[in-house]
N, C-alpha and C positions, 0 to 999 in steps of 0.2 A: 471463349476457349482459353483456359489458364495456361501460362507459359512458365516453364521452369529451365534452369540450365541442366540439371540432372533429373531424370525419373529412375527410381528404383522400383522394380516390381518383386514384391515378397519381402516381408518383414521377418524372416526367419534368422537362423544362426548367422548368416552372412549379410542379409540385408539390413540388420540393425547395425552392424559394424560400419557398413557403407554409409548409411545415413549419418552416423556420428563423424566419420572421418571426411566425408565430402562437404558437410556443413560446417566443419570446425573453424575455418578461417573467417567465416562470415561473408566472403567474396562470392559465393556460389549459391544460388536458389535450389532446393533439393525438394523433390517430392518422393515420398515413401508410400507406396500403396500396398495395402494387405487385404486379402480377402476375408480374413477372419476378424474377430473382435479383440478388444483390449485383453492383456493378460491379467488384469486386476480381479483374480478369482480365486477363492480359497484353495481349491483343489489344484490350481495351477501352481499357486506359490508354495503349498505345503509339499515337502519332498516326496512323502508317502503317496501323494496325490496321483502319481503315475498309474495307480490301479484304477482310478476313476476316469482319468482322461483318456485311457487306452481305448475307450469305446464311445466317448462323448462326441456326437455330431456337431456340437456347438464350437468344438475347438480342434477337430480331428477330421481330416478328409475322409478317412475310413476307407481307402481303396481296397480293391480285391483284385488279385490277378486272374488271369485266365486258367482253366484248368491245367495243371502241369504234369505233362506225361511222365517225367522222372520222379513225380511225388504220388504216384498211384492214382493220377487224374484228379488230384485235389486242386481246388483254388486256394490261394494263399492270402491271408489278411495282410494288408499293407498300410498300417497307420502312418499318417504324417502330419505334422502340425498345421493347424489353420487358426493362427492366433498370433499376436505380437510375440515374438521370439521364436515362432514356428516350432520344429521339433525339439529345440532346446527348452521349450516350455512344457513339453509333455513327455520327455524321454526319461530314462532310469538313472540319469545324472552321472554316469561314469565318465571320467576324464582322462584319456590316455591318448598319448601323441603316436603311437605305433613304433615303427623301427626306422632308423635312419635310411635304410636301404629302400623303403618305400618311396621315399622322396628323391632319392639318388636315381631311382628307377624312372621317375617323372623326367629329370634331366636327361637321362640316357635315351628316353623316348623322343629326344630332340627339343627340349624346353630348357634353354640356358637361363640360369638363375633360380631354377626351381630344385636344386639339390638341398639336402638337409642343411648343411654348412650355411648356404645362403638364406635359408628360410628361419634359421634359429633365432635371429635377432627379432622377428616378428612374434614368435612364441614368448620370448623374454620380455618383450615390451608390454604385453597386455596381461599375462599371468600373474595373479597376486596369490601366492600360496600361504594359507592359514594353517599353522601347525597346531598340535593338540593344545587345547586350552587357550589358544590365542583368539583375540577379539579382532576379527578383520577390519580394516579401515574401508569406509565407503569411498573409494577412490573413483573419480569419473574415468571411464575408459579402461577400467580394469575389471578382468573376470576373476572372481574369487573361486579358488580351488581348495577345497578343505580337506585336511587330513583329520578324520574323525575315527581313526582306527580304535582309540580307547572307548568309543561308544559302540563298536560292533559287537555283535552277540558273543558271549563267552565261549561257545561252541568252537569258535575260530582256533582255539589252542590245539584242538584235535586235528586240525588240518595242518598246522604248523608242525606238529609231531609227525603227521603223515610225510610231509615233505622231507623232514630229517631222515625218516626210515627209508625212503626211496631215493635219497640223495638228489632231490630236485631243489635247485636254487631257491631261497625263499628270503624274505624280509618281514618283520613284524611291523614295520612302518610302511606307509603308502608310497608308492612308485607310479611314475607315469611313462617309464620306459624301461627297458632292459629285460632280462630273462628271469622268469621264475614266478613263484606264487607269492602274493602279497595282498594287503588290503588296498582296495581301490580308492583313489582320489574321487571326491564327488564335487559337483558345481553347486554348492550352498554357500550361503552367507548368513552367519548368525542364526542358523537353524531354518532359513528359508531358501527356497530355489533361487540361484543366481543364474537366470538365463541370459541369452544374448541382449534381449530386452532390457532386463534389469541392469546389465553391465554397461551396455553402450548406449542404448536408445533414450531411456528415461533421463539420464544426466543431461542429454542434449536437447531434450523435447521443447524447452523454453526458447530455444533459438528462433529468432524471427524469420530467418532464411530457411527454416526446416518446416515442412508440412507433412504431417502424418495423417493418412486417410485409412480408416478401417472400414470393412463391409464393402468394399469395391473390388469386383472380379474383373481383371483385365482380360479382355476378349480377344484382342489383336493388336499387333504393331501396325502403326500408320506409316505407309511407305511413300516416298516421292523420289523418283529418278534413282533408284537403288540405294536410297537412304533411309533409315528409320528416323522420323521427324516427331513422333508422337505415339501414344496409345490411346485406344478405346476402352472404357471401363463401364461396368454396369453395377448400379446399386438399386435393388428392389425394382428391377425392370427399367430403370432410367439410365440411358446411355450418355456418357460424357466423353469428351475429347480433351487430352492433355498434350501439350506440346513441349518438346525438349530442344533447347538451343544446342546443347553440347552432345550429350550421349544418353541413351537408355541402357540400364544395366539390369539383366535379368538375373534375379536371386530367387526364384521360385522353386528351386530344388531339382533333384534328378527325375521328378515326375513332371512337375509343372513347366519348367523351362523348355525341355523339348516340345511338351504339348503346345506351348504358346508359340514357339517358332513354326511348328507345323501348321497351327491355325492361321498363321501369317503368310503361308505360302513359301516358307523357308524349311525345306525338309525334302523328302523323296518326291519327285515330281508326280509319279504315279498315285501316290498316296494323296496329294492335294487334289489331283484331277478327279480321283474317285469320289471325292466328297464335294465337288464343285468349287473348289478354292483356286483362285488364279495363282499360278506358280510365279513366285518372285525369284527364287533361286534354288535350282535343283541340287540339294545336298543330301545324298542318300544316308549319310552317317547320323543325321539328327534323330535320336531316339534309339540308336543301336549301341551295342557294346555295353549294356547294363550289367554291372556287377553287384553283387550282394553277399553278405555273409548268412549263411544257412546253419542254423544250429539245432540242438535238440537237448531236452531235459531228461536226465535219469533221476527217479524218485526213490527216496529211501525213508523208511521209518526209523525215527530215533528213539532210544531208551532214556532220553533226558529232555528237558523243555527247549523248545526252539521259538522262533518268532510266531509260529502257529499258536502257541499257547497264549499270546497277547493278542495278535490282530484276528485270530479266529474265535476269540471269546468276547462276546458284547460287554460284560462287565469290566474286563481288563482293557478292552479298547476304549471304553469311555473314560477310564482313569488315564490312559495314555493320551487321550485327546485333550483332556483337561490339563494335563502336564504340558502338552505342547502349546496350548493357547495361552497358558500363563506364563510359561518359562521358555518356549521355543526350544524344548528339549525331549529326549526320549526317543523311542523308535519311530515316531511320526516325523522326526526332524532329519532322519537320514534315509537311505535307500534299502532295497533288498539285495541289490548285487553288491555284497560286501567284500568277498575274497575272490582272487582269480589272477589272471596274468598270461603272458606269452611263454610257451614252453616248446620243447621239441617232442614230438610223439614218439620218435625213436632216436637213439644217441646219434645216428649217422645222418640225421636230416641236415641239409645244408644251411638251413635257416630256422629261425623260430617259426613254426608252421601252425600251432594250435593256440587258440585263446580259450582259457578256462573261466568258468564262473562257478562259484562255490557259494550257495545261498542258504541261510539258515531258516528256509521257509519252503513249503510246497504248496502250490496252487494249480489249478487246472482251468484253462479257457476252453469251455465246451462250445460256446456260441459267441465269437468275438464281436458279433454285431448287436448284441443286446447291450442296452445302455445301463450299466450296473457296474458296481465294484466288483474286481475279481476277488473272490472269496478264498481265504487259505483253507487248507485241509484241517479237520478238526484234530487229528492226532499230530504229535510233534514229528517233524521230518525235516529233511534237508535235500537240496538238489546238487548234483554234479553235472555240469553242462560242458559243451564244447562247440566250437565252430572253427573251420579251417580259416587261416588268416588270410590266405591269398588264393581263393578259389579260381579255376579256370573256366568254368562254364559262364557264358554271356547270354543275356537276354535283350529285351527291347520294350520300348514306350511307343505307342502308336495312337493317334486319334481314331476315334470310331466314327466321328461325324464333325461336321462344320460347326456343331451346336457346342460353344465353349462350356456349357453346364454339364455336359456329358463326360463322365470319367473317361480317360484314355483306356486303351488295352494295354495291360501290363502282363509281359510274359518273361518270367525270370529264366525259363529254359534251364532250371537246375538239374545238377547230376548228368548233364548231357555229354560231359567230358569224362572218359574213364579215369583220368587222374583224379578227379574229385570223389569218384567211388572208391578208389584205392585209399584215398585219404580217410574216408569215412571208416573204414575197417581199421586202418592203423590208429586212428585218434580214439576210436571206441575201445580197442584194446588197451589203450593207455588208461582211459577211465577205469577199465576192468582192473588194472593194477593198483589204482587208488582205491578202488572198493575192497580189494583183497589185502590192503595193508593192516597191520595190527591195530594202528590208531583208529582207523574206520571201522574195523570189525568190532572194536570195543564200544562204539557208540550206537551199533545197529540194534534195533529191536527185534528184527528179523532179517532173513537173507534180502539183498537187493531185489527190488521189483524186476529189474533187467540184469541178469547175471551175465555180463559181458565176457568173462572168461571162458564160459562154457558154450556160448552159442556159436554156432558156424558163421562163416564170412556171409554167406547168403542170408542167414536170419538177421545179422546185424544190419545189412543193407536193406532188408524188407522192413524192418523196424523203423530205420531212418526214413525211408520213403513214406511210411504211413504216418509218422509222428513229427517229423522235423518241420520247422518254420523259418521264416527270415528273423534274422536279429535286428532288421530295421535299418541297414545301412546301404540303401541303393545309392549307385553313383555311376559316373562314366557315360552318361547318355548324350553328352555334348563334349566329347573328349578333346583335351588340348594336344596339339602336336604341330609339326612342321609342314604338313602336306595336306592340302585341302581334299585330296582324293581319299584320305583316310581319317581325317579329323575334323571337328566342327569349328573349333577356335584355335587362335595361334597362341604363342607364349605370352601375349599381352592381353589374351582372353577376348580379342576381337573376333566377331563371327565372320568366317570366311565368305566372300561373295556379296556382302552388304556392308555399308557404312553406317556409323552412328549407333552400333548396338554391341554390347559385350555380355558375356555370361560369367557369373562369378559365384558359383556355388559347387556343391559336390559333384554336379553334373559334368563338371570339366576334368575330374580327376583322370589322369592317363591310365592309372590303375588303382584298384582299391587299396587303402592302406590296411595294415595289419590287424588293427584294433578299432575301437569306437571312432566314428567319423565326426563327431561334433568339433573335437580339438582341431583336426586339420581343416575343417570348413571354416572356422572362424579365423584360424591363421591365414588361409587363402584370401579371405576377404579383406584382411590388413593389407596384404601385398597388392591385391586388386586396387584398393583405393590409392595406394601409392602409384601404381602404374597409370591410373586415370588422371591423378592430379599432375603426374610428370608430363603427360602428353599434351596438357594445355599451356606449357611454357615453350 
């Protein structure tokens, strides 16, 4: 039985940071266990590879929700990274911190030290921003965040003109906070994906006190007298036990971390008992309070070329591929989510409530479980898309069996709160204003496929129920807070009711942040590492 000081379960956005920070001094032995393979794969490292890894079972858990009553009874596809780097290795690259109020709300929920002012130093410590034309340095422990606005599709000028016409705040350079429409920062470095694995794990991998194990699925925590002392893990049907002297840190994400706690008897007692699992600690909040961003795409045919003309044409795609292989430049070196930002759907909104995506490409995912590239439409087009920043509906993650290889039940419970339905109408009307602006009308080849200004409220909601999908930001299933009756971990990320185990990933968010969740997850892992190391002194 191998023994380590720290065992980290999950090598995703958070786990790679924890492995780097906890092993940095050389004083602690660290084991990082990941169910998936190495990230040394072309479609993982190529930024445009998002379209390939979206469905690839080799690097993606490919979860599916239960049928959602609020979404016309549809199950929703829930991709999650199963590879070194986790979802930061298969996501759409957008880097956005959200709003200061997101984190201030974490502190207001009873978590001292989790306000934005206190957390800013962690963001500043690891972010390495590369401006237009700059060659970023390969600095160990730094996440490269690139401003590649000068490489984004020229159709972007129409949307800056649209913003001017509608008096929407906008910037023509990348932003990671603030109000308005702007090009998105992306996590790339010299034309390749800069995942959490690339930024934090690979520079640390040669340390003798760090062990990285891929292809191992952790099946349960080993408990002794109310303390987590190790983990059981399977590889190809062979089980091994790994022991922890100091702590076990769960970084398996908003789906995996509550699943592992429940499999270990730490969760709702009735759930454990129904599957023949011994109850270690009755904690009904494990797996509850899941929040996620739910969005929708509105498709438009363009009267000028867009990325469809390149990525949807084999000859042009081959030329772009050659350019990427030889120079690490061109459309394959950037993402498809090029413009967007946080705005107010109505002028009287008390906070920025809507995230926009404006993409110079259109594509349809007809069957997300087919292992294939997502193919762009043949005719030129663009997408206007939105999701509510801070939705009110909450869902859950629950094991279906004591078998750790069985995917858990994921229930988003989307649109169960009337306020979310009200937001759908307000935000769709806002998109309608964008559609109707002179600048957008000028680039349309025909009227919008979904004319949001003429539809009734009920028609907008019905369309949203039938076509919307997750934006892949699940969080909150092991919420952080001051009272074990309502939360799973305390402000130091220690699991209530048991010793020796913490959770450090997006599952501990007290509330969902307003934008993409990769940035806050990486930040949280840096703070978590500091809390863990401080507790040893």
